[in-house]
C-alpha positions in Angstrom: 21.7 18.1 -29.9 19.6 15.7 -27.8 18.7 12.3 -29.3 15.1 11.7 -30.2 13.3 9.4 -27.8 11.5 6.4 -29.4 9.5 5.6 -26.3 8.1 7.8 -23.5 10.7 9.1 -21.1 8.9 7.5 -18.2 9.7 4.1 -19.6 13.5 4.6 -19.7 15.2 2.3 -17.3 18.7 3.2 -15.8 21.2 0.4 -15.0 20.5 0.6 -11.3 16.7 0.7 -12.0 17.0 -2.4 -14.1 18.8 -4.3 -11.4 16.2 -3.2 -8.9 13.5 -4.4 -11.3 15.2 -7.8 -11.6 15.3 -8.1 -7.8 11.6 -7.2 -7.6 10.7 -9.8 -10.2 12.7 -12.4 -8.2 10.9 -11.6 -5.0 7.5 -11.8 -6.7 8.3 -14.8 -8.9 9.6 -17.1 -6.2 6.3 -17.1 -4.2 4.3 -17.5 -7.5 6.4 -20.6 -8.5 5.9 -22.1 -5.1 2.2 -21.4 -5.2 1.9 -23.1 -8.6 3.9 -26.1 -7.5 2.0 -26.6 -4.2 -1.6 -26.3 -5.6 -1.3 -28.6 -8.6 -3.9 -27.7 -11.2 -6.3 -25.8 -8.9 -7.1 -22.1 -8.6 -3.7 -21.5 -7.0 -2.0 -22.7 -10.1 -4.2 -20.5 -12.3 -3.3 -17.5 -10.1 0.4 -18.3 -10.2 0.4 -18.6 -14.0 -1.5 -15.3 -14.4 0.9 -13.6 -12.0 3.9 -14.9 -13.9 2.4 -13.8 -17.2 1.9 -10.3 -15.9 5.5 -10.2 -14.6 6.7 -11.3 -18.0 4.7 -8.6 -19.7 6.1 -5.9 -17.4 9.6 -7.4 -17.9 9.5 -6.9 -21.7 8.9 -3.2 -21.1 11.7 -3.0 -18.7 14.1 -4.6 -21.2 12.8 -2.2 -23.9 13.3 0.7 -21.5 16.9 -0.4 -20.7 17.9 -0.6 -24.4 16.2 2.7 -25.0 18.0 4.3 -22.1 21.3 3.0 -23.7 20.3 4.5 -27.1 19.8 1.1 -28.7 16.0 0.8 -29.0 16.0 1.8 -32.7 18.0 -1.3 -33.6 15.4 -3.6 -32.1 18.1 -5.4 -30.0 15.6 -5.8 -27.2 13.3 -8.1 -29.1 15.9 -10.9 -29.9 17.3 -10.5 -26.4 13.9 -11.2 -24.8 13.4 -14.2 -27.1 16.8 -15.6 -26.4 16.6 -15.2 -22.6 13.2 -16.8 -22.5 14.2 -19.8 -24.7 17.3 -20.5 -22.7 15.5 -20.5 -19.4 12.6 -22.6 -20.7 14.8 -25.2 -22.4 16.7 -25.7 -19.2 13.4 -26.2 -17.4 11.8 -28.3 -20.1 14.7 -30.8 -20.1 14.8 -30.8 -16.3 18.4 -29.5 -16.1 17.0 -27.1 -13.4 13.8 -26.7 -11.3 11.5 -23.8 -11.4 13.4 -21.7 -8.9 16.7 -22.3 -10.7 15.1 -21.5 -14.1 14.0 -18.2 -12.7 17.6 -17.5 -11.3 19.1 -18.4 -14.7 16.6 -16.2 -16.5 17.5 -13.2 -14.3 21.3 -13.9 -14.4 21.3 -13.9 -18.2 20.2 -10.3 -18.0 22.9 -9.1 -15.7 25.2 -7.8 -18.5 22.3 -5.7 -19.8 22.8 -3.5 -16.7 26.3 -2.8 -17.8 25.2 -0.8 -20.8 25.9 2.8 -20.1 23.0 5.3 -20.3 23.1 7.5 -23.4 23.6 11.0 -22.1 22.4 12.6 -25.3 18.8 11.4 -24.6 16.7 14.1 -23.1 15.3 13.0 -19.7 12.8 15.2 -17.9 12.8 15.5 -14.2 11.3 12.6 -12.3 7.6 12.7 -12.0 6.3 13.3 -8.5 4.2 10.3 -7.2 0.6 10.9 -6.1 1.6 9.9 -2.5 4.5 12.4 -2.5 2.0 15.2 -3.6 -0.3 14.2 -0.8 2.5 14.4 1.7 3.7 17.7 0.4 0.2 19.2 0.7 -0.3 17.7 4.1 2.9 19.2 5.5 2.1 22.6 3.9 -1.3 22.6 5.7 0.3 21.4 9.0 3.7 23.3 9.1 4.3 22.2 12.7 4.1 18.5 11.7 7.4 16.9 10.6 7.8 13.6 8.7 8.6 10.6 10.8 12.4 9.8 10.6 14.3 7.0 12.3 18.1 6.9 12.7 20.2 3.9 12.1 20.7 2.8 15.7 17.1 3.6 16.7 15.9 1.5 13.7 17.9 -1.5 14.9 16.6 -1.2 18.4 13.0 -1.1 17.1 13.6 -4.1 14.9 15.0 -6.0 17.8 12.0 -5.1 19.9 9.6 -6.2 17.1 11.5 -9.5 16.7 11.3 -10.2 20.5 7.6 -9.4 20.6 7.1 -11.6 17.5 9.0 -14.4 19.1 6.8 -14.1 22.2 3.7 -14.3 20.0 5.1 -17.4 18.3 5.6 -19.1 21.6 2.0 -18.3 22.7 0.7 -19.6 19.3 2.7 -22.8 19.6 1.7 -23.4 23.3 -2.0 -22.6 23.0 -4.7 -24.6 21.2 -7.5 -22.1 21.8 -8.8 -20.6 18.5 -9.5 -17.2 20.1 -5.9 -16.9 21.4 -4.6 -17.9 18.0 -6.8 -15.3 16.3 -5.5 -12.7 18.7 -1.9 -13.8 18.0 -2.5 -13.4 14.2 -3.8 -9.9 14.9 -0.6 -9.2 16.8 1.4 -10.4 13.8 -0.5 -7.9 11.6 0.1 -5.0 14.1 3.8 -5.8 14.3 4.2 -6.1 10.5 2.5 -2.7 10.1 4.8 -1.1 12.8 7.8 -2.6 11.0 6.8 -1.3 7.6 6.2 2.2 9.0 9.7 2.2 10.6 11.3 1.0 7.3 9.7 4.0 5.6 10.9 6.3 8.3 14.4 4.9 8.0 14.5 5.7 4.3 12.9 9.1 5.0 15.8 9.8 7.4 18.3 8.7 4.7 16.7 11.0 2.1 15.7 8.0 -0.1 12.1 8.8 -0.6 11.9 8.3 -4.4 11.7 5.3 -6.6 9.8 3.1 -4.1 13.0 2.2 -2.1 11.1 1.6 1.1 8.4 -0.5 -0.6 10.9 -2.6 -2.4 12.8 -3.1 0.9 9.7 -4.3 2.6 9.0 -6.7 -0.3 12.6 -8.1 -0.3 12.8 -8.6 3.4 9.4 -10.2 3.6 10.1 -12.7 0.9 13.6 -13.5 2.1 12.3 -14.1 5.6 9.1 -16.0 4.9 10.1 -18.2 1.9 12.6 -20.3 4.0 9.8 -20.8 6.5 7.3 -21.7 3.9 9.5 -24.4 2.3 10.4 -25.6 5.8 14.1 -24.8 5.7 13.8 -23.0 9.0 11.2 -22.8 11.8 9.6 -19.5 12.9 12.5 -18.5 15.1 14.9 -19.1 12.3 12.8 -16.9 10.0 12.9 -14.2 12.6 16.7 -14.5 12.8 16.9 -14.0 9.0 14.5 -11.1 9.3 16.8 -9.3 11.8 20.1 -10.1 10.1 19.2 -8.9 6.6 18.0 -5.5 7.9 21.2 -4.6 9.7 22.7 -2.9 6.6 19.9 -0.3 6.8 21.5 1.1 9.9 24.5 2.1 7.8 22.4 4.4 5.6 23.5 8.0 6.5 21.0 10.8 6.7 21.7 14.1 4.8 22.2 15.7 8.2 25.1 13.4 9.0 26.7 14.0 5.6 26.5 17.8 6.2 28.1 17.4 9.6 31.0 15.3 8.2 31.6 17.8 5.5 31.8 20.7 8.0 
């Protein structure tokens, strides 16, 4: 007999889903901490604190969903867990054992063991709800049967990323060499166009790999963007170093196999 759910099924969080949530929180939290530290007590600090508060609110639901997915929500284990993780991170920050970034890392590492709790298989889980965007795509391709979704293979994706990096480096060189405001505005427009082209290709890479659910492509764009830009923002690297990071951390995407390749291997 299936166990009774104490919270809506859409709030249940699997072990992998919880780890992905922690990664998302880290990628959003790091820029917010930097914004709060750089702007002092101005509007930027207010926005940073508001953003962190929203993240914390969402995080509590993720923890509740993780305990519920493991069949432990009825014991209220999630509440003391949230309090304990929060106090440990805040005390370390309050007494200056760590800085803001390290406190965030500690806060997230404390929750690692929570992902080890196995899902309770007796809990009834309906099929994953279809996102509005997926419904739109399905209707679009039904109305245009000759149109196929854009897919990009692993090698082709790497080639396109290399081309984008080379063009971006060229724009950086133009921006650094020119003092004309119009040229710099045109360079920034070029940045936006390249960023859009890259995001589209990331989506096509995940489409080719059959990973179109659970916002995989969107999360990849977020992680790569933060990992590439934050070292530049804090001046650990220059623009070219940031591009090198941007290229290197995307190479594993070329290893994702499409369902067509898996079928070929099995044959």
